VOZA-902056 format. One record per atom (N, C-alpha, C, O): x, y, z; residue in three letters. Coordinates in steps of 0.02 Angstrom, whole numbers, plus 50000, padded with zeros to 5 digits. Layout:
N
XYZALA/...
This chain:
190
504615313551285UNK/505065316051210UNK/504215312951182UNK/503825309351213UNK/504155316351107UNK/503705314551069UNK/503945310851012UNK/504475312050982UNK/503455305550997UNK/503485301350958UNK/503545302650882UNK/502995303150855UNK/504045303350844UNK/504245305250755UNK/503405305850720UNK/502995301350714UNK/503375310250709UNK/502795306950623UNK/503065305350578UNK/502685303250534UNK/503745305450562UNK/503925299650502UNK/504735298950531UNK/504895300850587UNK/505175296050485UNK/505665293450515UNK/506225296850534UNK/506425300150486UNK/506565297650581UNK/507325303050574UNK/506925310150607UNK/507235315250624UNK/506305309350611UNK/506085317650624UNK/506265319350712UNK/506195325150732UNK/506435315150751UNK/506825318550806UNK/507335312850814UNK/507275306650815UNK/508015318350819UNK/508485311250835UNK/508525309650908UNK/508125312050948UNK/509125304650928UNK/509285302250984UNK/509355306251038UNK/509505311951022UNK/509295305251110UNK/509405308751162UNK/509885308351213UNK/509755303851253UNK/510465311751227UNK/510745310651274UNK/511105304451282UNK/511315301351232UNK/511215302051347UNK/511855294551328UNK/511495290651368UNK/511125293051411UNK/511565283651359UNK/511225279351344UNK/511165274351426UNK/511665270851437UNK/510775274051462UNK/510845268951538UNK/510675266951535UNK/510365266451482UNK/510545260751605UNK/510235253351601UNK/509845251951605UNK/509645246151598UNK/509345260151630UNK/508485257751604UNK/508255262751556UNK/507665264051546UNK/508705265151530UNK/508435265751454UNK/508525261951422UNK/508145264051378UNK/508785256151394UNK/508985249551345UNK/508245246851402UNK/507885243451366UNK/507925247151475UNK/507315242051453UNK/506925246651450UNK/506515244851407UNK/506715253551478UNK/505995256851437UNK/506155255851359UNK/505665254651325UNK/507045256251312UNK/506715253151265UNK/506425247051214UNK/506205246551156UNK/506575241951283UNK/506515235851266UNK/505455236051265UNK/505025234151227UNK/505485238751315UNK/504805238751313UNK/504285244251246UNK/503745243551216UNK/504715248251246UNK/504425252551183UNK/504475249751126UNK/504005250151086UNK/505025246351110UNK/504885241751053UNK/504275237651069UNK/503775241151061UNK/504135231851089UNK/503675227651118UNK/502965232651111UNK/502455230051086UNK/502955236951124UNK/502235243051104UNK/502365246051030UNK/501935248850996UNK/502815245451017UNK/502875247550952UNK/502745241450883UNK/502465242550830UNK/503075234550911UNK/502875228450870UNK/502175227150859UNK/501865225550809UNK/502005228350926UNK/501335227850955UNK/500665230950905UNK/500185228150879UNK/500895238150906UNK/500495243950857UNK/500585241350779UNK/500165240950734UNK/501255239850781UNK/501385240750705UNK/501165232250700UNK/500725232750657UNK/501175227250711UNK/500645221750693UNK/499825223650700UNK/499475220850659UNK/499515228050746UNK/499045227050734UNK/498965234550677UNK/498395236450690UNK/499065236250657UNK/499185240950614UNK/499125236550537UNK/498695237950496UNK/499455233250532UNK/499715228750467UNK/498855222850455UNK/498475220950411UNK/498965222250526UNK/498175217250527UNK/497575222350490UNK/497275220250442UNK/497455228650514UNK/497025232950483UNK/497135233750409UNK/496595233350379UNK/497735234950365UNK/497935238250330UNK/497715231150285UNK/497475231850229UNK/497805225250310UNK/497895220150262UNK/496925217250246UNK/496645214050202UNK/496745220050303UNK/495735219850298UNK/495555223950242UNK/495275222050191UNK/495835232650263UNK/495605236950227UNK/495765235050144UNK/495355235550099UNK/496385233050137UNK/496595230750062UNK/496195224350038UNK/496055224349978UNK/495995219150074UNK/495525214950047UNK/494745217350058UNK/494285214550028UNK/494675220650087UNK/493745225550100UNK/493895228450034UNK/493475227449990UNK/494455232050021UNK/494355234349931UNK/494155233149877UNK/493745235849840UNK/494785224249872UNK/494665222949846UNK/494205217749818UNK/494385214849766UNK/493575216249849UNK/493095212249872UNK/492335217049829UNK/491935215949784UNK/492535223949892UNK/492035226249896UNK/492025234049813UNK/491515235149779UNK/492485236749807UNK/492225240049743UNK/492645239049698UNK/492985233849698UNK/492695244149650UNK/492875241649583UNK/493515246949575UNK/493425252749594UNK/494075245149551UNK/494835250649557UNK/494805251849492UNK/494525248749447UNK/495115256649492UNK/495345260249443UNK/495855256749419UNK/496245254649462UNK/496005255249358UNK/496595250149333UNK/497195253949341UNK/497215259749319UNK/497805250849375UNK/498275255249393UNK/499025248349379UNK/499085242549400UNK/499495253449329UNK/499915246149329UNK/500845251349330UNK/501045256649307UNK/501095246649362UNK/501745250049377UNK/502265254049335UNK/502855255349348UNK/501805256149271UNK/502055263249227UNK/501545267749228UNK/501525272049184UNK/500915267649289UNK/500735274349322UNK/501355277749364UNK/501645275849415UNK/501405282049333UNK/501975286249381UNK/501475288549469UNK/501625288149528UNK/500905290649436UNK/500535294849517UNK/500515290549559UNK/500555292349617UNK/500455284649547UNK/500545276049589UNK/501135273849604UNK/501305270949656UNK/501535275449548UNK/502075269649538UNK/501785263249570UNK/501175262449574UNK/502285258149595UNK/502225253749598UNK/502815247549612UNK/503305248049574UNK/502825242549655UNK/503385238849647UNK/503455230849669UNK/503415229849729UNK/503515227349643UNK/503485222049678UNK/503335223749768UNK/503685227649801UNK/502805220149794UNK/502755221849850UNK/502395226949880UNK/502155225349934UNK/502285233249861UNK/501895238849830UNK/501445239149772UNK/501555243949736UNK/500995235549753UNK/500645234249707UNK/500315241849720UNK/500255243949778UNK/500075246449657UNK/499775251549652UNK/499035247349652UNK/498875242549617UNK/498605251449709UNK/497845253149710UNK/497565258049719UNK/497795262749750UNK/496965257749691UNK/496625266849714UNK/496055263349706UNK/495915259249663UNK/495625266049767UNK/495055265449758UNK/494515271349812UNK/494685276449843UNK/493705267349807UNK/493735273649877UNK/493955271849922UNK/494235276549951UNK/494015266549953UNK/494415263750025UNK/495045265350041UNK/495215267250097UNK/495535264549981UNK/496105263449995UNK/496575265149951UNK/496495261849899UNK/497115269349947UNK/497675269249889UNK/498095268049916UNK/498135268449977UNK/498675265449868UNK/499195260849890UNK/499835265749845UNK/499805270649807UNK/500195263149861UNK/501085267149798UNK/501425267549822UNK/501475264849877UNK/501915271549790UNK/502615272849784UNK/502615277249734UNK/503005273149710UNK/502595279749710UNK/502415287249625UNK/502315291249657UNK/502125291949715UNK/502505295549600UNK/502785304049622UNK/502095308249658UNK/502115313549690UNK/501685305449647UNK/500865308649666UNK/500595313949621UNK/500715313749560UNK/500205319349649UNK/500175325949616UNK/500065330749668UNK/500395330449720UNK/499535336149658UNK/499325340749693UNK/498455341049656UNK/498125345849637UNK/498285333349655UNK/497605332049618UNK/497035330949670UNK/496425331149663UNK/497415329749721UNK/496765324249786UNK/497425325749816UNK/497995327549801UNK/496925323149885UNK/497265320349968UNK/497755316249948UNK/498325318549945UNK/497635308449927UNK/497935304349923UNK/498635305049864UNK/499185302449862UNK/498365308649832UNK/498975309749755UNK/499505316149789UNK/500055317349765UNK/499215319649848UNK/499545324549893UNK/500185321549933UNK/500755323749931UNK/500015317649959UNK/500155311450017UNK/500815309249989UNK/501365310550012UNK/500645305449930UNK/501255300949900UNK/501685305449861UNK/502245303749844UNK/501485309649850UNK/502005315449832UNK/502275318049866UNK/502855318549847UNK/502145321449934UNK/502465319949993UNK/502955315850002UNK/503545317250010UNK/502685310250001UNK/503305304750025UNK/503765300149972UNK/504165295649986UNK/503585302649912UNK/503955303249873UNK/504645309249872UNK/505205307049861UNK/504555314749880UNK/504965320649903UNK/505435316749948UNK/505985315449924UNK/505315314650007UNK/505605314050079UNK/505825308550042UNK/506435309450037UNK/505655302350008UNK/506075297050010UNK/506685291949933UNK/507085287249928UNK/506215298949876UNK/506405295349807UNK/506895303949793UNK/507515303949788UNK/506555309249791UNK/506935316349789UNK/507395318949851UNK/507755323949844UNK/507365314249924UNK/507575315649963UNK/507795325249981UNK/508315327850001UNK/507035328549961UNK/507165335249972UNK/506585337450035UNK/506025334850041UNK/506835342150072UNK/506525344250102UNK/505965350450098UNK/505415352150121UNK/506595353050043UNK/506095360250011UNK/505815356749953UNK/505695360949910UNK/505695351949937UNK/504955349249882UNK/504435344549934UNK/503855343549918UNK/504685342549987UNK/503925340050011UNK/503835346150070UNK/503635343650123UNK/503935353450075UNK/503585357550126UNK/503275360050055UNK/502665360150060UNK/503465361750001UNK/503305366149972UNK/502555362349925UNK/502285365149877UNK/502345355749953UNK/501665351449968UNK/501245355050010UNK/500635355450003UNK/501565357450052UNK/501105360250128UNK/500925367150117UNK/501305371350092UNK/500295368250137UNK/499735375550160UNK/500565375550173UNK/500955370850176UNK/500715386250181UNK/501085387750186UNK/501195390450284UNK/501695392750310UNK/500635389350311UNK/500575389650381UNK/500415383050418UNK/500305382550479UNK/500435377350366UNK/500175370550394UNK/500755367750453UNK/501365368750455UNK/500245363350507UNK/500785358050556UNK/501125355050542UNK/501035349450565UNK/501695355450502UNK/502265351950479UNK/502755355950491UNK/502725362050485UNK/503475351150518UNK/504035356550512UNK/504505359350458UNK/504525357250400UNK/504945365050487UNK/505165370150439UNK/505475364350394UNK/505465358350407UNK/505755367550335UNK/506295362650283UNK/506925360650338UNK/507115355150356UNK/507025363750348UNK/507875361750400UNK/507635355150436UNK/507985350150440UNK/507015355750462UNK/506955348150522UNK/506605341450465UNK/506595335350471UNK/506335346450407UNK/506055339250371UNK/507115334350340UNK/507335328650346UNK/507355339950316UNK/507845337250289UNK/508575333050311UNK/508995328950292UNK/508315338550378UNK/508555329450449UNK/508495324250438UNK/508895319650429UNK/507865325050439UNK/507475317850445UNK/507565313350390UNK/507575307150390UNK/507655319750318UNK/507945312950254UNK/508365309950274UNK/508465303850271UNK/508775315250303UNK/509625313950289UNK/509805306750354UNK/510265302750359UNK/509135308050399UNK/509325301450425UNK/509195295550429UNK/509325291450474UNK/508795294550357UNK/508545286950306UNK/509265287150283UNK/509655291950287UNK/509415279750255UNK/509985282550192UNK/509635279050166UNK/509165275150177UNK/510185282550097UNK/510125283550037UNK/509765276649972UNK/510225274249939UNK/509365274849962UNK/509485267549923UNK/508675266249965UNK/508335263249923UNK/508355267050013UNK/507965264850042UNK/507215266949994UNK/507105270949949UNK/506745261050034UNK/506475260049960UNK/505445259450024UNK/505395255750073UNK/505035262750006UNK/504365266550028UNK/503715263949988UNK/503645263149928UNK/503385263050027UNK/502645261550009UNK/502075265050061UNK/502205267850114UNK/501485264350035UNK/501145272250076UNK/500375268450049UNK/500275267549989UNK/499905266750097UNK/499485266350105UNK/498915270950121UNK/499015273850174UNK/498605271750106UNK/498185277650131UNK/497455275850118UNK/497205273150069UNK/497115278350187UNK/496445276350187UNK/496115280450234UNK/496275281150293UNK/495285285050184UNK/495085292350189UNK/494905288550242UNK/494895282350242UNK/494705294050309UNK/494375294750390UNK/493685298050370UNK/493645301750321UNK/493265297050402UNK/492625299250409UNK/492895308450419UNK/492905313150379UNK/493035308150465UNK/493225315050459UNK/493665321050407UNK/493845326750421UNK/493725317750352UNK/494165321550306UNK/494935320650311UNK/495365323250275UNK/495025316550365UNK/495795315950371UNK/496115309050332UNK/495715305150307UNK/496665307950329UNK/496865301650290UNK/497255299150344UNK/497665302050380UNK/497015292250341UNK/497515286950376UNK/498075288450353UNK/498055292950311UNK/498775285650368UNK/499175285750333UNK/499725280850328UNK/500225284350320UNK/499865275950328UNK/500425270850332UNK/500925271550292UNK/500765272450233UNK/501545271450307UNK/502085271350283UNK/502705265350284UNK/503115266250329UNK/502815260250249UNK/503295255350240UNK/503875257650218UNK/503935261550170UNK/504395254950258UNK/505125256850210UNK/505435252250218UNK/505485249450273UNK/505765250150159UNK/506215244750171UNK/506945246450163UNK/507165247250106UNK/507305247150211UNK/508355251450215UNK/508685245450152UNK/508575239850128UNK/509125250950146UNK/509535244550101UNK/509835238450128UNK/510035234050090UNK/509895237450242UNK/509965232850269UNK/509445228750266UNK/509595223650296UNK/508795228550240UNK/508265224650224UNK/507835227650291UNK/507245226250280UNK/507885230950351UNK/507645233250394UNK/507035235450370UNK/507015239750326UNK/506355232150400UNK/505805234650390UNK/505515238250432UNK/505205234050465UNK/505335245250463UNK/504985250350467UNK/504205252750453UNK/504015254350397UNK/503775252750509UNK/503155253950467UNK/502845260950518UNK/502725259050576UNK/502735266450508UNK/502445272950536UNK/501925275150509UNK/501935275050447UNK/501365277450540UNK/500745278750563UNK/500625286150551UNK/501025289250586UNK/500335289350524UNK/500055297050518UNK/499585298250516UNK/499305293250494UNK/499105303250528UNK/498635306550520UNK/498665312550476UNK/498975317250502UNK/498395313550413UNK/498585318750402UNK/497855323950367UNK/497355320450358UNK/497815328050357UNK/497225334050342UNK/497505336950272UNK/498085338450257UNK/497165337150250UNK/497345341150179UNK/496985349450166UNK/496485351750194UNK/497335352050127UNK/496425358050123UNK/496595359950020UNK/497075360949983UNK/496045359550015UNK/496075362549939UNK/495935371649911UNK/495525375749932UNK/496475372249857UNK/496375380049842UNK/496195380349759UNK/496585381449712UNK/495575379249757UNK/495545381149689UNK/495795370549666UNK/495595365649697UNK/496075370449628UNK/496035363149579UNK/496865362149621UNK/497295359149589UNK/497005364249677UNK/497795364549735UNK/497555359049758UNK/496955359849763UNK/497715353549776UNK/497785349749875UNK/498185351549876UNK/498535352249826UNK/498415354249959UNK/498975350949999UNK/498875353150035UNK/498515358150040UNK/499245349650088UNK/499345346750164UNK/499535350350204UNK/500055353750205UNK/499015349950251UNK/498905357950310UNK/499055353050364UNK/499285357250404UNK/499095347050399UNK/499515344650460UNK/499575338450439UNK/499325335750389UNK/500025335550494UNK/500345331150487UNK/500255329150569UNK/500245333950608UNK/500165321450598UNK/499945321150652UNK/500015315050706UNK/499485314050736UNK/500455311650721UNK/500275307250745UNK/499365305050764UNK/498925308950781UNK/499325297950752UNK/498705294950769UNK/498365297350835UNK/498675300250880UNK/497745296050835UNK/497265298550893UNK/496535297750877UNK/496105299450918UNK/
């Protein structure tokens, strides 16, 4: 079974058996280790960005970056963080826009409209099914780090209404067409 690229994209399969439970424990331990490692890397990146580079001033009133307690808006050459509406002006902004469509607008159509027509991204109905699997009112925060090869390392933290916290990581490729940037591919880290 493939690893979900974002929450809810792959539904659970078949009846559960005792060996599935044991496998799930191993998977959960591995996932927890990856999440802890990712969080540590994110903290280092954010600290490095804060110390070494001048930041563009951003406030909670900035609709593109958004922001909330625990998701302070940040924009530098090394890192972008927020939960705002995003835009199609840059790679980080279109990634923010896609996640905003997913978590806030809750629209598969709006999310898919931010991709290239031939993007390596699921179809609208698959995205919509993923959105439906996320409880309404789930909050999110997106941490975007540019990679040397032009892709973006994206860590999405979601806080569900029952306070469950989940973290997802993706590598996102974007494409520019004139003044508009779109998502061309969303893939698991590799």
